[in-house]
PQR file with spaces between the fields and no chain letter, atoms N, CA, C, O and H, PARSE charges and radii, in Angstrom:
ATOM       1  N    MET     1       0.833   -1.201    0.000 -0.4000 1.5000
ATOM       2  CA   MET     1       0.000    0.000    0.000 -0.0000 2.0000
ATOM       3  C    MET     1       0.879    1.267    0.000  0.5500 1.7000
ATOM       4  O    MET     1       0.640    2.197   -0.770 -0.5500 1.4000
ATOM       5  N    ILE     2       1.877    1.285    0.858 -0.4000 1.5000
ATOM       6  CA   ILE     2       2.769    2.448    0.930 -0.0000 2.0000
ATOM       7  C    ILE     2       3.529    2.601   -0.392  0.5500 1.7000
ATOM       8  O    ILE     2       3.719    3.712   -0.888 -0.5500 1.4000
ATOM       9  H    ILE     2       2.071    0.529    1.484  0.4000 1.0000
ATOM      10  N    GLN     3       3.960    1.465   -0.951 -0.4000 1.5000
ATOM      11  CA   GLN     3       4.697    1.495   -2.216 -0.0000 2.0000
ATOM      12  C    GLN     3       3.807    2.028   -3.340  0.5500 1.7000
ATOM      13  O    GLN     3       4.249    2.835   -4.159 -0.5500 1.4000
ATOM      14  H    GLN     3       3.806    0.563   -0.549  0.4000 1.0000
ATOM      15  N    LYS     4       2.565    1.577   -3.375 -0.4000 1.5000
ATOM      16  CA   LYS     4       1.616    2.016   -4.393 -0.0000 2.0000
ATOM      17  C    LYS     4       1.387    3.527   -4.282  0.5500 1.7000
ATOM      18  O    LYS     4       1.333    4.232   -5.290 -0.5500 1.4000
ATOM      19  H    LYS     4       2.207    0.921   -2.711  0.4000 1.0000
ATOM      20  N    TYR     5       1.254    4.004   -3.058 -0.4000 1.5000
ATOM      21  CA   TYR     5       1.032    5.433   -2.822 -0.0000 2.0000
ATOM      22  C    TYR     5       2.221    6.257   -3.319  0.5500 1.7000
ATOM      23  O    TYR     5       2.045    7.291   -3.964 -0.5500 1.4000
ATOM      24  H    TYR     5       1.298    3.431   -2.240  0.4000 1.0000
ATOM      25  N    SER     6       3.426    5.790   -3.012 -0.4000 1.5000
ATOM      26  CA   SER     6       4.620    6.539   -3.415 -0.0000 2.0000
ATOM      27  C    SER     6       4.763    6.566   -4.936  0.5500 1.7000
ATOM      28  O    SER     6       5.213    7.563   -5.501 -0.5500 1.4000
ATOM      29  H    SER     6       3.569    4.950   -2.487  0.4000 1.0000
ATOM      30  N    VAL     7       4.381    5.474   -5.596 -0.4000 1.5000
ATOM      31  CA   VAL     7       4.448    5.424   -7.063 -0.0000 2.0000
ATOM      32  C    VAL     7       3.472    6.430   -7.668  0.5500 1.7000
ATOM      33  O    VAL     7       3.830    7.152   -8.599 -0.5500 1.4000
ATOM      34  H    VAL     7       4.016    4.664   -5.137  0.4000 1.0000
ATOM      35  N    SER     8       2.251    6.487   -7.153 -0.4000 1.5000
ATOM      36  CA   SER     8       1.264    7.432   -7.669 -0.0000 2.0000
ATOM      37  C    SER     8       1.693    8.866   -7.371  0.5500 1.7000
ATOM      38  O    SER     8       1.432    9.777   -8.157 -0.5500 1.4000
ATOM      39  H    SER     8       1.961    5.900   -6.396  0.4000 1.0000
ATOM      40  N    LYS     9       2.354    9.057   -6.227 -0.4000 1.5000
ATOM      41  CA   LYS     9       2.845   10.386   -5.856 -0.0000 2.0000
ATOM      42  C    LYS     9       3.934   10.831   -6.832  0.5500 1.7000
ATOM      43  O    LYS     9       3.948   11.978   -7.280 -0.5500 1.4000
ATOM      44  H    LYS     9       2.566    8.317   -5.588  0.4000 1.0000
ATOM      45  N    ILE    10       4.841    9.915   -7.153 -0.4000 1.5000
ATOM      46  CA   ILE    10       5.919   10.209   -8.106 -0.0000 2.0000
ATOM      47  C    ILE    10       5.319   10.542   -9.474  0.5500 1.7000
ATOM      48  O    ILE    10       5.778   11.466  -10.146 -0.5500 1.4000
ATOM      49  H    ILE    10       4.830    8.983   -6.789  0.4000 1.0000
ATOM      50  N    CYS    11       4.303    9.795   -9.881 -0.4000 1.5000
ATOM      51  CA   CYS    11       3.631   10.051  -11.160 -0.0000 2.0000
ATOM      52  C    CYS    11       3.001   11.439  -11.168  0.5500 1.7000
ATOM      53  O    CYS    11       3.098   12.167  -12.156 -0.5500 1.4000
ATOM      54  H    CYS    11       3.930    9.045   -9.335  0.4000 1.0000
ATOM      55  N    ALA    12       2.358   11.801  -10.066 -0.4000 1.5000
ATOM      56  CA   ALA    12       1.716   13.111   -9.957 -0.0000 2.0000
ATOM      57  C    ALA    12       2.755   14.225  -10.033  0.5500 1.7000
ATOM      58  O    ALA    12       2.539   15.239  -10.696 -0.5500 1.4000
ATOM      59  H    ALA    12       2.279   11.211   -9.263  0.4000 1.0000
ATOM      60  N    VAL    13       3.870   14.036   -9.358 -0.4000 1.5000
ATOM      61  CA   VAL    13       4.946   15.034   -9.375 -0.0000 2.0000
ATOM      62  C    VAL    13       5.514   15.173  -10.787  0.5500 1.7000
ATOM      63  O    VAL    13       5.772   16.282  -11.256 -0.5500 1.4000
ATOM      64  H    VAL    13       4.045   13.212   -8.819  0.4000 1.0000
ATOM      65  N    ALA    14       5.705   14.039  -11.453 -0.4000 1.5000
ATOM      66  CA   ALA    14       6.235   14.057  -12.819 -0.0000 2.0000
ATOM      67  C    ALA    14       5.274   14.773  -13.764  0.5500 1.7000
ATOM      68  O    ALA    14       5.707   15.549  -14.615 -0.5500 1.4000
ATOM      69  H    ALA    14       5.496   13.139  -11.071  0.4000 1.0000
ATOM      70  N    LYS    15       3.979   14.519  -13.621 -0.4000 1.5000
ATOM      71  CA   LYS    15       2.969   15.179  -14.455 -0.0000 2.0000
ATOM      72  C    LYS    15       2.981   16.680  -14.222  0.5500 1.7000
ATOM      73  O    LYS    15       2.918   17.467  -15.166 -0.5500 1.4000
ATOM      74  H    LYS    15       3.627   13.889  -12.929  0.4000 1.0000
ATOM      75  N    THR    16       3.062   17.075  -12.939 -0.4000 1.5000
ATOM      76  CA   THR    16       3.074   18.493  -12.593 -0.0000 2.0000
ATOM      77  C    THR    16       4.298   19.182  -13.182  0.5500 1.7000
ATOM      78  O    THR    16       4.198   20.277  -13.736 -0.5500 1.4000
ATOM      79  H    THR    16       3.113   16.436  -12.172  0.4000 1.0000
ATOM      80  N    LYS    17       5.454   18.534  -13.059 -0.4000 1.5000
ATOM      81  CA   LYS    17       6.688   19.107  -13.614 -0.0000 2.0000
ATOM      82  C    LYS    17       6.577   19.241  -15.123  0.5500 1.7000
ATOM      83  O    LYS    17       6.972   20.259  -15.691 -0.5500 1.4000
ATOM      84  H    LYS    17       5.535   17.644  -12.609  0.4000 1.0000
ATOM      85  N    ASN    18       6.040   18.215  -15.773 -0.4000 1.5000
ATOM      86  CA   ASN    18       5.870   18.231  -17.225 -0.0000 2.0000
ATOM      87  C    ASN    18       4.933   19.362  -17.638  0.5500 1.7000
ATOM      88  O    ASN    18       5.199   20.061  -18.616 -0.5500 1.4000
ATOM      89  H    ASN    18       5.719   17.388  -15.312  0.4000 1.0000
ATOM      90  N    TYR    19       3.825   19.547  -16.891 -0.4000 1.5000
ATOM      91  CA   TYR    19       2.856   20.600  -17.165 -0.0000 2.0000
ATOM      92  C    TYR    19       3.486   21.980  -17.008  0.5500 1.7000
ATOM      93  O    TYR    19       3.291   22.862  -17.844 -0.5500 1.4000
ATOM      94  H    TYR    19       3.609   18.979  -16.097  0.4000 1.0000
ATOM      95  N    LEU    20       4.245   22.155  -15.922 -0.4000 1.5000
ATOM      96  CA   LEU    20       4.899   23.439  -15.682 -0.0000 2.0000
ATOM      97  C    LEU    20       5.908   23.745  -16.781  0.5500 1.7000
ATOM      98  O    LEU    20       6.027   24.887  -17.224 -0.5500 1.4000
ATOM      99  H    LEU    20       4.403   21.439  -15.242  0.4000 1.0000
ATOM     100  N    GLN    21       6.632   22.722  -17.219 -0.4000 1.5000
ATOM     101  CA   GLN    21       7.614   22.896  -18.294 -0.0000 2.0000
ATOM     102  C    GLN    21       6.914   23.337  -19.579  0.5500 1.7000
ATOM     103  O    GLN    21       7.402   24.222  -20.284 -0.5500 1.4000
ATOM     104  H    GLN    21       6.535   21.794  -16.859  0.4000 1.0000
ATOM     105  N    LYS    22       5.777   22.722  -19.881 -0.4000 1.5000
ATOM     106  CA   LYS    22       5.013   23.069  -21.086 -0.0000 2.0000
ATOM     107  C    LYS    22       4.511   24.506  -21.017  0.5500 1.7000
ATOM     108  O    LYS    22       4.658   25.261  -21.979 -0.5500 1.4000
ATOM     109  H    LYS    22       5.381   22.004  -19.309  0.4000 1.0000
ATOM     110  N    THR    23       3.917   24.891  -19.883 -0.4000 1.5000
ATOM     111  CA   THR    23       3.370   26.242  -19.752 -0.0000 2.0000
ATOM     112  C    THR    23       4.488   27.274  -19.801  0.5500 1.7000
ATOM     113  O    THR    23       4.311   28.363  -20.346 -0.5500 1.4000
ATOM     114  H    THR    23       3.798   24.279  -19.102  0.4000 1.0000
ATOM     115  N    LYS    24       5.647   26.927  -19.227 -0.4000 1.5000
ATOM     116  CA   LYS    24       6.796   27.830  -19.252 -0.0000 2.0000
ATOM     117  C    LYS    24       7.253   28.039  -20.692  0.5500 1.7000
ATOM     118  O    LYS    24       7.548   29.164  -21.097 -0.5500 1.4000
ATOM     119  H    LYS    24       5.790   26.042  -18.784  0.4000 1.0000
ATOM     120  N    ASN    25       7.310   26.959  -21.463 -0.4000 1.5000
ATOM     121  CA   ASN    25       7.708   27.040  -22.866 -0.0000 2.0000
ATOM     122  C    ASN    25       6.699   27.869  -23.663  0.5500 1.7000
ATOM     123  O    ASN    25       7.087   28.691  -24.493 -0.5500 1.4000
ATOM     124  H    ASN    25       7.071   26.045  -21.134  0.4000 1.0000
ATOM     125  N    ASN    26       5.420   27.655  -23.413 -0.4000 1.5000
ATOM     126  CA   ASN    26       4.375   28.406  -24.111 -0.0000 2.0000
ATOM     127  C    ASN    26       4.467   29.889  -23.777  0.5500 1.7000
ATOM     128  O    ASN    26       4.344   30.737  -24.660 -0.5500 1.4000
ATOM     129  H    ASN    26       5.105   26.987  -22.738  0.4000 1.0000
ATOM     130  N    ALA    27       4.682   30.200  -22.506 -0.4000 1.5000
ATOM     131  CA   ALA    27       4.770   31.589  -22.062 -0.0000 2.0000
ATOM     132  C    ALA    27       5.946   32.292  -22.728  0.5500 1.7000
ATOM     133  O    ALA    27       5.819   33.429  -23.182 -0.5500 1.4000
ATOM     134  H    ALA    27       4.782   29.511  -21.788  0.4000 1.0000
ATOM     135  N    SER    28       7.089   31.615  -22.787 -0.4000 1.5000
ATOM     136  CA   SER    28       8.264   32.227  -23.410 -0.0000 2.0000
ATOM     137  C    SER    28       8.061   32.381  -24.917  0.5500 1.7000
ATOM     138  O    SER    28       8.544   33.344  -25.512 -0.5500 1.4000
ATOM     139  H    SER    28       7.191   30.691  -22.418  0.4000 1.0000
ATOM     140  N    LEU    29       7.349   31.435  -25.536 -0.4000 1.5000
ATOM     141  CA   LEU    29       7.050   31.538  -26.967 -0.0000 2.0000
ATOM     142  C    LEU    29       6.143   32.731  -27.245  0.5500 1.7000
ATOM     143  O    LEU    29       6.380   33.486  -28.188 -0.5500 1.4000
ATOM     144  H    LEU    29       6.957   30.652  -25.052  0.4000 1.0000
ATOM     145  N    ILE    30       5.103   32.905  -26.428 -0.4000 1.5000
ATOM     146  CA   ILE    30       4.170   34.029  -26.579 -0.0000 2.0000
ATOM     147  C    ILE    30       4.912   35.345  -26.361  0.5500 1.7000
ATOM     148  O    ILE    30       4.722   36.306  -27.107 -0.5500 1.4000
ATOM     149  H    ILE    30       4.909   32.292  -25.662  0.4000 1.0000
ATOM     150  N    PHE    31       5.753   35.378  -25.340 -0.4000 1.5000
ATOM     151  CA   PHE    31       6.547   36.569  -25.028 -0.0000 2.0000
ATOM     152  C    PHE    31       7.439   36.938  -26.214  0.5500 1.7000
ATOM     153  O    PHE    31       7.500   38.097  -26.623 -0.5500 1.4000
ATOM     154  H    PHE    31       5.907   34.598  -24.735  0.4000 1.0000
ATOM     155  N    PHE    32       8.125   35.937  -26.755 -0.4000 1.5000
ATOM     156  CA   PHE    32       9.014   36.157  -27.901 -0.0000 2.0000
ATOM     157  C    PHE    32       8.214   36.624  -29.116  0.5500 1.7000
ATOM     158  O    PHE    32       8.631   37.541  -29.825 -0.5500 1.4000
ATOM     159  H    PHE    32       8.075   34.995  -26.422  0.4000 1.0000
ATOM     160  N    TRP    33       7.068   35.992  -29.354 -0.4000 1.5000
ATOM     161  CA   TRP    33       6.235   36.320  -30.511 -0.0000 2.0000
ATOM     162  C    TRP    33       5.739   37.765  -30.433  0.5500 1.7000
ATOM     163  O    TRP    33       5.731   38.476  -31.438 -0.5500 1.4000
ATOM     164  H    TRP    33       6.729   35.248  -28.778  0.4000 1.0000
ATOM     165  N    ARG    34       5.327   38.194  -29.239 -0.4000 1.5000
ATOM     166  CA   ARG    34       4.800   39.548  -29.064 -0.0000 2.0000
ATOM     167  C    ARG    34       5.860   40.607  -29.338  0.5500 1.7000
ATOM     168  O    ARG    34       5.569   41.656  -29.913 -0.5500 1.4000
ATOM     169  H    ARG    34       5.334   37.615  -28.423  0.4000 1.0000
ATOM     170  N    PHE    35       7.087   40.327  -28.922 -0.4000 1.5000
ATOM     171  CA   PHE    35       8.124   41.344  -29.050 -0.0000 2.0000
ATOM     172  C    PHE    35       8.918   41.249  -30.351  0.5500 1.7000
ATOM     173  O    PHE    35       9.782   42.085  -30.617 -0.5500 1.4000
ATOM     174  H    PHE    35       7.323   39.475  -28.454  0.4000 1.0000
ATOM     175  N    SER    36       8.625   40.239  -31.153 -0.4000 1.5000
ATOM     176  CA   SER    36       9.320   40.120  -32.438 -0.0000 2.0000
ATOM     177  C    SER    36       8.490   40.716  -33.579  0.5500 1.7000
ATOM     178  O    SER    36       8.997   40.885  -34.687 -0.5500 1.4000
ATOM     179  H    SER    36       7.923   39.561  -30.937  0.4000 1.0000
ATOM     180  N    PHE    37       7.205   41.038  -33.313 -0.4000 1.5000
ATOM     181  CA   PHE    37       6.358   41.642  -34.346 -0.0000 2.0000
ATOM     182  C    PHE    37       5.794   42.978  -33.885  0.5500 1.7000
ATOM     183  O    PHE    37       5.058   43.627  -34.629 -0.5500 1.4000
ATOM     184  H    PHE    37       6.793   40.901  -32.412  0.4000 1.0000
């Protein structure tokens, strides 16, 4: 049970990190696009 919980926790953390990385990339792309035109 504890092992299962830790695995799901790691998955959740990985998803959150992946999501933050995506939004960060999108934000920098939008920022670059706005100031290049």
